[in-house]
N, C-alpha and C positions, 0 to 999 in steps of 0.2 A: 460522708455518705452514711445514711442510717442502715439499720440491720435489714429491713425489707428490701431496699434497693440492692444491697450487697447480695442477698439470696437470689433475687431475680437475675442479676448479672451473672452470678455463678451458675445458675441453672441454664442460662443461654450458652455460656462457654462450654459447660459440660455436655450439653446436648450436641454441640458441634463435634466435640471429641468422641462422643458415643457414635454419632453418625459416621465419622471417619473410620473408626475401628470396625464397625459393621461392614462398611464398603470394602475396606482392605481385607477383611476376613472372607468375604464372598469372592473377591478377586483372587485371593490366594488359595481358595478351596480346590482349585484344579490341580495344584501341585501336592507333593508329599511333604506335609508339614507336621511338626509335633502337635500333639493334642492341645497343649496349653495355649496355643495361638488362638484357638476358637473360644477360649475363656477370657480373652482380653476385654471384650465389651462389658463384662459383668461389673467391674468396679465403677465405671461411669454410670451404668444403669442403676446401681445402688444409690449413688449420689443423686441421680435424677429422681429416684423414688422419694428420698427424704426431703429434697427441696420442693418437689412437686406437692407432696403432702402438706408441707408447711404453708405453701402459697394457697392451697385448697382450703385450709382451715382459717386463714387470715380474715376473710369477710365474716365468718361466723363468730370468731373471737371479738372482732370489732363491734358487731351488733350486741354481743353479750356485755361487753364493757360499757358501751354507751347506754344500754338499758339499766345497768346497775347505777350509773351516775345519775340518771334521771330519777330513779327511785330514792336515792340518798339525798337529793336536793329538796329543800322545803318549798 
């Protein structure tokens, strides 16, 4: 599996984990819980940010690379 497919798959699984932690946080909001419970969705959100930005930049990087190859070829 190449790097791009791995990032996409990781992004999908992390989004499931993020959604689950948010849902659990809202369900638990009615009770008296320690404050750190509400910070649990932040690590998956950070991973989603990095993988999402990587996937966002991929098409632009591919265009730039293909443009350079066309210029270098005689």
